[in-house]
N, CA, C and O of each residue as an XYZ file, in Angstrom:
280
protein
N      40.583      2.683    -86.953
C      41.499      2.220    -85.663
C      39.782      1.180    -84.803
O      38.645      1.636    -84.674
N      40.109      0.294    -84.550
C      38.869     -0.800    -83.857
C      39.149     -1.002    -82.111
O      40.161     -1.520    -81.639
N      38.271     -0.588    -81.512
C      38.687     -0.864    -80.488
C      37.771     -2.102    -80.129
O      36.815     -2.568    -80.749
N      38.341     -2.480    -78.971
C      37.850     -3.677    -78.445
C      37.015     -3.379    -76.879
O      37.704     -2.746    -76.080
N      35.880     -3.705    -76.487
C      34.984     -3.131    -75.529
C      34.561     -4.291    -74.949
O      34.613     -5.301    -75.650
N      34.053     -4.404    -73.554
C      33.695     -5.423    -73.100
C      31.781     -5.066    -73.020
O      31.121     -4.250    -72.378
N      31.518     -5.856    -73.754
C      29.636     -5.844    -74.177
C      28.800     -6.382    -72.743
O      27.602     -6.161    -72.565
N      29.523     -6.994    -71.941
C      28.509     -7.298    -70.768
C      28.801     -6.096    -69.867
O      28.085     -6.186    -68.870
N      29.678     -4.859    -69.824
C      29.960     -4.618    -68.642
C      29.409     -3.164    -67.922
O      29.666     -2.801    -66.774
N      28.559     -2.423    -68.955
C      27.167     -1.679    -68.671
C      26.115     -2.418    -68.017
O      25.255     -1.757    -67.434
N      26.020     -3.954    -68.014
C      25.032     -4.098    -67.498
C      25.521     -4.843    -66.463
O      24.702     -5.635    -65.997
N      26.586     -4.834    -65.967
C      26.922     -5.502    -64.334
C      27.542     -4.375    -63.732
O      27.735     -4.627    -62.542
N      27.967     -3.155    -64.065
C      28.739     -1.779    -63.612
C      28.375     -1.072    -63.836
O      28.804     -0.085    -63.238
N      27.033     -0.771    -65.085
C      26.760      0.562    -65.281
C      27.637      1.397    -65.930
O      27.145      2.508    -66.125
N      29.193      1.208    -66.490
C      29.663      2.269    -67.181
C      30.323      1.348    -68.604
O      30.437      0.129    -68.472
N      30.664      1.891    -69.699
C      30.864      1.260    -70.860
C      32.285      0.722    -70.076
O      32.470      1.022    -68.896
N      33.157     -0.005    -70.750
C      34.982     -0.531    -70.552
C      35.357     -0.823    -72.106
O      34.845     -1.750    -72.734
N      36.403      0.164    -72.703
C      37.273      0.045    -73.591
C      38.199     -0.930    -72.986
O      38.771     -0.714    -71.917
N      38.345     -2.043    -73.706
C      39.661     -2.954    -72.873
C      40.906     -2.752    -73.521
O      41.962     -3.040    -72.958
N      40.848     -2.195    -74.865
C      42.268     -1.799    -76.048
C      41.773     -1.516    -77.226
O      40.629     -1.491    -77.681
N      43.083     -1.254    -77.758
C      43.239     -0.926    -79.588
C      43.262     -2.412    -79.865
O      43.964     -3.137    -79.160
N      42.420     -2.989    -81.011
C      42.235     -4.139    -81.676
C      43.038     -3.940    -82.698
O      43.796     -4.868    -82.981
N      43.084     -2.777    -83.462
C      43.423     -2.589    -84.719
C      43.789     -1.332    -85.246
O      42.910     -0.487    -85.411
N      45.097     -1.063    -85.566
C      45.332      0.826    -85.538
C      44.743      1.081    -87.068
O      44.385      2.254    -87.174
N      44.561      0.390    -88.164
C      44.350      0.628    -89.333
C      43.167      0.977    -89.623
O      42.230      0.407    -89.063
N      42.937      2.018    -90.587
C      42.038      2.772    -90.754
C      41.731      4.062    -90.184
O      42.273      4.475    -89.159
N      40.838      4.721    -90.863
C      40.641      6.197    -90.295
C      39.571      6.321    -89.447
O      39.629      7.306    -88.710
N      38.477      5.512    -89.317
C      37.362      5.595    -88.591
C      37.419      4.651    -87.753
O      37.959      3.579    -88.028
N      36.607      5.033    -86.060
C      36.661      4.240    -84.908
C      35.664      3.305    -85.508
O      34.808      3.594    -86.343
N      35.894      2.155    -84.971
C      35.075      0.602    -84.734
C      35.137      0.659    -83.520
O      35.800      1.393    -82.787
N      34.038     -0.571    -83.189
C      33.936     -1.448    -82.052
C      33.792     -2.754    -82.441
O      33.141     -3.125    -83.418
N      34.660     -3.752    -81.348
C      34.369     -5.147    -81.816
C      33.924     -5.690    -79.747
O      34.599     -5.418    -78.754
N      33.016     -6.229    -79.798
C      32.693     -6.634    -78.447
C      33.206     -7.842    -78.099
O      33.520     -8.654    -78.969
N      33.368     -8.133    -76.609
C      33.854     -9.372    -76.192
C      33.476     -9.358    -74.851
O      32.358     -8.849    -74.769
N      33.932     -9.705    -73.719
C      33.848    -10.529    -72.322
C      34.990     -9.700    -71.243
O      36.030    -10.251    -71.602
N      35.228     -9.128    -70.609
C      35.992     -9.000    -69.483
C      36.328     -9.964    -68.488
O      35.360    -10.658    -68.175
N      37.406    -10.234    -67.879
C      37.557    -11.143    -67.094
C      36.488    -11.006    -65.776
O      35.927    -11.897    -65.137
N      36.443     -9.752    -65.653
C      35.674     -9.283    -63.989
C      33.877     -9.842    -65.044
O      33.750    -11.052    -64.859
N      33.314     -9.585    -65.470
C      32.502     -9.937    -65.993
C      32.122    -11.093    -66.316
O      30.988    -11.448    -65.994
N      33.193    -12.177    -67.208
C      33.164    -13.532    -66.607
C      32.928    -13.990    -65.693
O      32.088    -14.889    -65.667
N      33.593    -13.549    -64.517
C      33.330    -14.305    -63.235
C      32.091    -13.864    -62.785
O      31.531    -14.688    -62.062
N      31.486    -12.839    -62.975
C      30.129    -12.601    -62.904
C      28.933    -13.598    -63.369
O      27.984    -14.142    -62.805
N      29.506    -13.557    -64.785
C      28.566    -14.119    -65.465
C      28.131    -16.260    -64.783
O      27.232    -17.100    -64.753
N      29.616    -16.021    -64.388
C      29.910    -17.865    -64.378
C      28.778    -17.988    -62.546
O      27.980    -18.758    -62.013
N      29.368    -16.845    -62.303
C      28.790    -17.085    -60.897
C      26.720    -16.994    -61.143
O      25.816    -17.646    -60.620
N      26.719    -16.113    -61.945
C      24.861    -16.188    -61.573
C      24.631    -16.715    -62.549
O      23.623    -16.342    -63.149
N      25.520    -17.889    -63.173
C      24.599    -18.913    -64.004
C      24.850    -20.272    -63.551
O      24.027    -21.172    -63.716
N      26.151    -20.459    -62.894
C      26.279    -21.392    -61.936
C      24.833    -22.780    -61.766
O      24.693    -23.825    -62.403
N      24.194    -22.332    -60.930
C      23.133    -22.917    -60.601
C      22.369    -23.240    -61.838
O      21.823    -24.331    -61.678
N      22.081    -22.671    -63.138
C      21.168    -22.963    -64.052
C      22.511    -24.048    -64.808
O      22.108    -25.146    -65.191
N      23.269    -23.896    -64.907
C      24.279    -24.933    -65.512
C      24.062    -26.503    -65.141
O      23.724    -27.544    -65.704
N      24.543    -25.951    -63.587
C      24.573    -27.043    -63.033
C      23.198    -28.108    -62.918
O      23.214    -29.325    -63.103
N      21.872    -27.142    -62.509
C      20.708    -28.196    -62.594
C      20.824    -28.519    -64.455
O      20.602    -29.712    -64.663
N      20.985    -28.075    -65.188
C      20.738    -28.740    -66.443
C      21.574    -30.163    -66.634
O      21.200    -31.184    -67.212
N      22.706    -29.920    -66.023
C      23.514    -30.894    -66.289
C      23.292    -32.301    -65.373
O      23.656    -33.419    -65.738
N      22.757    -32.053    -64.371
C      21.611    -32.828    -63.144
C      20.812    -33.379    -64.120
O      21.046    -34.550    -64.417
N      19.627    -32.609    -64.875
C      18.634    -33.778    -65.170
C      19.395    -34.401    -66.429
O      18.942    -35.522    -66.662
N      20.261    -34.083    -67.185
C      20.856    -34.789    -68.048
C      21.148    -35.671    -67.678
O      20.832    -36.626    -68.387
N      21.853    -35.974    -66.491
C      22.028    -37.215    -65.769
C      20.829    -37.940    -65.369
O      20.818    -39.167    -65.468
N      20.070    -37.463    -65.038
C      18.690    -38.417    -64.302
C      18.206    -39.021    -65.524
O      18.181    -40.252    -65.510
N      17.615    -38.140    -67.127
C      17.457    -38.850    -68.092
C      17.917    -39.953    -68.521
O      17.120    -40.865    -68.743
N      19.476    -40.162    -68.765
C      20.407    -40.949    -69.182
C      19.974    -42.022    -68.187
O      19.621    -43.053    -68.759
N      19.889    -42.074    -66.591
C      20.305    -43.099    -65.863
C      18.476    -43.711    -66.441
O      18.280    -44.858    -66.843
N      17.300    -42.571    -66.331
C      16.014    -43.117    -66.812
C      16.304    -44.357    -67.634
O      16.013    -45.527    -67.383
N      17.096    -43.713    -68.921
C      17.020    -44.523    -70.033
C      17.350    -46.018    -70.323
O      16.927    -46.890    -71.082
N      18.567    -45.867    -69.099
C      19.541    -46.731    -68.724
C      18.331    -48.233    -68.074
O      18.252    -49.431    -68.345
N      17.919    -47.717    -67.560
C      16.972    -48.328    -66.396
C      15.806    -49.155    -67.272
O      15.554    -50.360    -67.269
N      15.183    -48.045    -68.032
C      13.994    -48.621    -68.764
C      14.521    -49.948    -70.013
O      13.879    -50.935    -70.372
N      15.530    -49.613    -70.329
C      16.498    -50.702    -70.800
C      16.664    -51.864    -70.252
O      16.271    -52.880    -70.825
N      17.253    -51.898    -69.093
C      17.369    -52.999    -68.361
C      16.168    -53.825    -67.859
O      16.355    -54.837    -67.184
């Protein structure tokens, strides 16, 4: 049996989250990691400032390069 779990859930909520059965084949229990929708929203909120800053820095570098060519 293959169980799908959220790899980020223990970090954000302090307990694991098993999302469901990904496959019923086999006699043993195995896990596959992903990210649930709640943790995705928290991750985006936490990293939005960082990602926005990277986008602005890249735009500034492009503008500088265009000004040097002109």
